[in-house]
C-alpha positions in Angstrom: 23.2 -27.9 -4.1 23.1 -26.4 -0.7 24.5 -28.8 1.9 23.2 -28.2 5.4 25.8 -30.4 7.1 28.6 -28.6 5.3 27.3 -25.3 6.5 27.1 -26.5 10.1 30.6 -28.0 9.9 32.0 -24.6 8.7 30.2 -22.8 11.6 31.7 -25.2 14.1 35.2 -24.8 12.7 35.1 -21.0 12.7 33.7 -20.9 16.2 36.5 -23.3 17.3 39.2 -21.1 15.6 37.9 -18.0 17.3 37.7 -19.6 20.7 41.3 -20.6 20.3 42.4 -17.1 19.5 42.9 -17.4 15.8 41.9 -14.5 13.5 39.2 -15.2 11.0 38.7 -13.1 7.8 35.9 -10.6 8.4 33.9 -11.7 5.4 34.0 -15.4 6.6 33.1 -14.4 10.1 30.2 -12.3 8.8 28.9 -15.2 6.7 29.1 -17.6 9.6 27.2 -15.2 11.9 24.4 -14.9 9.4 24.4 -18.7 8.9 24.1 -19.3 12.7 21.1 -16.9 12.9 19.4 -18.4 9.9 20.0 -21.9 11.3 18.3 -20.9 14.5 15.4 -19.5 12.5 15.2 -22.8 10.5 15.3 -24.9 13.6 12.5 -23.0 15.4 10.3 -23.2 12.3 11.0 -26.9 11.8 9.8 -27.5 15.4 6.6 -25.4 14.8 5.9 -27.4 11.6 6.2 -30.7 13.5 4.0 -29.5 16.2 1.3 -28.4 13.7 1.5 -31.7 12.0 1.2 -33.6 15.3 -1.5 -31.5 17.0 -3.4 -29.7 14.2 -3.4 -26.6 16.3 -3.6 -24.0 13.5 -3.9 -20.9 15.8 -0.8 -21.8 17.7 1.2 -22.3 14.5 0.1 -19.0 12.9 0.9 -17.1 16.1 4.4 -18.7 16.4 5.3 -18.4 12.7 4.1 -14.8 12.5 6.1 -13.8 15.6 9.1 -15.6 14.2 8.9 -13.5 11.0 8.5 -10.3 12.9 11.4 -11.0 15.3 13.8 -12.3 12.6 13.1 -9.6 10.1 13.6 -6.9 12.7 16.8 -8.5 13.8 18.0 -8.9 10.3 17.4 -5.2 9.5 19.3 -4.2 12.7 22.2 -6.5 11.6 22.3 -4.7 8.2 22.3 -1.3 9.9 25.0 -2.4 12.4 27.3 -3.4 9.5 27.0 0.2 8.2 27.7 1.6 11.7 24.1 2.7 12.1 21.4 1.9 14.7 17.6 1.5 14.6 17.3 5.2 15.7 19.0 6.1 12.4 16.2 4.5 10.3 14.2 6.8 8.0 10.4 6.7 7.7 10.9 5.1 4.3 13.1 2.3 5.8 10.6 1.7 8.6 7.8 1.5 6.0 9.8 -0.9 3.8 10.6 -3.2 6.7 6.9 -3.3 7.8 6.0 -4.0 4.2 8.4 -6.9 4.0 7.0 -8.4 7.2 3.4 -8.0 6.0 4.2 -9.7 2.7 6.0 -12.6 4.3 3.2 -13.2 6.9 0.7 -13.3 4.0 2.2 -16.7 3.0 1.9 -18.3 6.4 -1.8 -19.4 6.3 -1.5 -21.1 2.9 1.6 -22.9 4.0 -0.1 -24.1 7.2 -3.1 -25.2 5.2 -0.8 -27.4 3.1 0.6 -29.0 6.2 -2.8 -29.7 7.6 -3.9 -31.3 4.3 -0.9 -33.6 4.5 -1.8 -34.5 8.0 -5.3 -35.4 7.1 -4.1 -37.4 4.1 -1.4 -39.2 6.0 1.3 -37.7 3.8 4.8 -37.2 5.3 5.8 -34.0 7.0 9.3 -34.0 5.6 8.6 -31.9 2.4 7.4 -29.1 4.7 10.3 -29.2 7.2 12.7 -29.1 4.3 11.0 -25.9 3.1 11.8 -24.3 6.5 15.3 -23.6 5.1 13.8 -21.4 2.3 11.8 -19.4 4.9 14.9 -19.0 7.1 17.1 -17.9 4.2 15.0 -14.7 4.1 17.0 -13.5 7.1 20.0 -13.0 4.9 17.9 -11.3 2.2 16.6 -8.7 4.7 20.1 -8.0 6.0 21.2 -7.2 2.4 18.1 -5.1 1.7 18.7 -3.0 4.8 22.3 -2.4 3.7 21.4 -1.4 0.1 18.6 0.9 1.3 20.3 2.5 4.2 23.8 2.5 2.8 23.2 5.0 0.0 26.8 6.0 -0.8 28.4 3.3 1.2 30.5 0.9 -1.0 29.4 -2.7 -0.8 31.2 -5.7 -2.2 29.5 -8.9 -3.4 31.0 -11.7 -1.3 30.3 -15.4 -1.9 28.7 -17.2 1.0 29.4 -20.5 2.6 27.7 -22.6 -0.1 28.0 -23.7 -3.7 27.4 -20.9 -6.1 25.5 -20.3 -9.3 27.1 -18.7 -12.3 25.4 -15.3 -11.6 26.9 -15.1 -8.1 30.3 -16.1 -9.4 30.1 -13.3 -12.0 29.2 -10.8 -9.2 31.8 -12.0 -6.8 34.2 -9.2 -5.9 32.2 -6.4 -7.6 32.2 -3.2 -5.5 29.5 -0.6 -6.1 27.8 2.0 -4.0 24.7 0.8 -2.1 22.5 3.1 -4.2 23.8 1.5 -7.4 23.1 -2.0 -6.2 19.6 -0.8 -5.1 18.8 0.9 -8.4 20.0 -2.1 -10.4 17.8 -4.4 -8.3 20.7 -6.7 -7.8 21.1 -8.3 -4.4 21.6 -11.7 -2.9 18.7 -14.0 -1.8 15.4 -12.2 -2.3 13.8 -15.3 -3.8 12.3 -15.6 -6.3 15.1 -13.5 -7.7 15.1 -13.2 -11.5 18.5 -11.5 -11.5 20.3 -14.7 -10.3 20.6 -18.1 -11.9 19.9 -19.7 -8.5 16.8 -17.5 -8.2 18.1 -16.5 -4.7 16.9 -19.8 -3.2 19.5 -20.9 -0.6 21.9 -18.2 -1.7 24.3 -17.3 1.1 26.1 -14.4 -0.6 26.4 -11.0 1.1 26.9 -7.4 0.2 29.7 -6.4 2.6 30.7 -2.8 3.4 34.2 -2.1 2.0 36.8 0.6 1.4 38.0 -1.1 -1.8 37.9 1.0 -5.0 34.6 0.8 -6.9 34.4 -1.6 -9.8 34.3 0.3 -13.1 31.9 -0.5 -15.9 28.5 -2.1 -16.1 27.3 -5.1 -14.2 27.9 -8.4 -16.0 25.1 -9.9 -18.0 22.7 -11.8 -15.7 21.6 -14.4 -15.0 
């Protein structure tokens, strides 16, 4: 199972090593950078959930959560482009449309989620089940980064790199596989993207990445999944 404290400990260790001048493997450094951003997303959403539970102010919550989705999804897409050496100015119309579609879809879940919190408030049920789900919302950041890379990368080779977490059998099978971005995209195989039928873990709390690489491509078909 995903261990929040373990992730935070790894982040602190890597930051300390870098501050002391030690070199850190690029894949680990990238995983930690994503984890830090996702942790910020999660913390901000947890705060908003607590505020809604305490005040019942639905409008303020919807506004905050929707802005958070838009800001984080745009930031995640830019991060994916940056790893490919691209900028937002390089985005195609199809990529802009896809990003907007992802934002719209995610925002469509906000009202129902808020309504669940308000029902719990009225019934005197605890808020903890909802704050724990903030992690799932925040994990979409990593999913958007990977989608940007597979869509914008085209012929760029991407390697499946295990994240800072425990791993399901599907992710372990995919670890180290190198394919062009277009191949990953056409196969529909990418980290996160919950609910993800291609992965045993369904993508929930998955921290794996598709990382640009110059390694030789992996021959043959993908392993049987999940």
